[in-house]
N, C-alpha and C positions, 0 to 999 in steps of 0.2 A: 625486181627490186621494189621495195615498199616505199611509198612517199609519206610525207608528214600527214597527209590528209586521209590515208587509207583507213585509219582506225575510226574515223568518224563516218557515220552512216550517210551515204550519198555524196561524200566528198572525195572518194577514191579516184574519180575520173578527172581530176583537175590538173593532171600533169602537163597538158598541152596549153594551159592558160597562162596569161601574164600574171605578174605579182599582184597588180591592182584587181584583176578579175578574181584571183584566188581570195583576196581579202574580202571582196564583196560577197563571194559565195560563203565564206566563213562567217561573215556577219549575219547573212540570211539563215544559215544553219543554226547559229547561236540563238537567234530570235525564235526559230522553230523549236529548239530544244528547251526553251523556257517553259512551254506548256506540257511537254511529255518527253520521257526518255525513250529514244529510239535505238540506243546501242545495246540494250539488253543488260547493261551493268547498272544495277539499281544504285542510285545515290551518287554516281560519278558525274561531276560537272563537265561542261564543255572544255574548260581549261584542263581538267584531269585527263580527258580523252586526248586532247592535243599533246599534252605532256607525255602521255603514254606512247602516243604515235611517234613523237620525237625521239624518245628513248629507243623504240624499235627501229627507227630510221638510222640512228647512230650504230646500232648493232648490225643492221644490214649493210651500211656503207663500210663498216670495219671488215665484215666478212668479204665484201667485194674487193676491198683493198688487199686483204690477205690472200685471196684467190689470185689476183693479178700478180702479186709478188711471187707466188708459187709458180704460176705459169711462166713468168719471166725467168725465174731461176732454173726451171727445167727445160727452157728453150721452146716452149709450146706457144708463146705469145708472138703473134705476127707484128703487132704494133707496140713498141715499147712506150709510146706516149700514153697508152692506156693506164700505165702504173701511175704516172703523174696526175692524170685526170682523176683516178680513183682516190689517190692521196688527197687531192684538193677537195673532192666531194666529202671525204671523211672529215677533213679539217673544218669545213664549213658546217657540217652537221653537228659536230661537237661544239663549235663556237656558238651556234644558234641555241643549242640546249643549255649551255652555260649562261648565256645572256637571259634566256627565259627563266632559269632558276634564280638568277640574281634579281630580276624584276619581280618575281614572285616573292622573294624574301623581303625586298624593299616594301612591297605592298603590304605584306604581313606585318612588318615592323611599324608601318604607318598606322595600320588598324590597331595594333597592340598599344600604341602610344596615344591613341585618341582618348579623350576624357568623355565619359558618358554623362 
């Protein structure tokens, strides 16, 4: 399963870290990305990389949830609690993506309304 940080060069191994440690690593990666693009995608900002990773994370968690539902329906799932866990992961991923989108739109509207 992909994490939010997998799409950013050097941040894919953050799955075992706490939230504070992840944010510190993300800040360091952003400072490093200011000088040069490491992802191979020309012109994409760190925010764009994170947003793309979050979209992929939503797709991955949805696929995981669908798979656990299928396994439960066919009787192949040993632990039915996995369905609830997968559903909760999917809900959290979608919620985070929507919050990021809303914050990005708020920031865009702030910039748009600034007088030069």
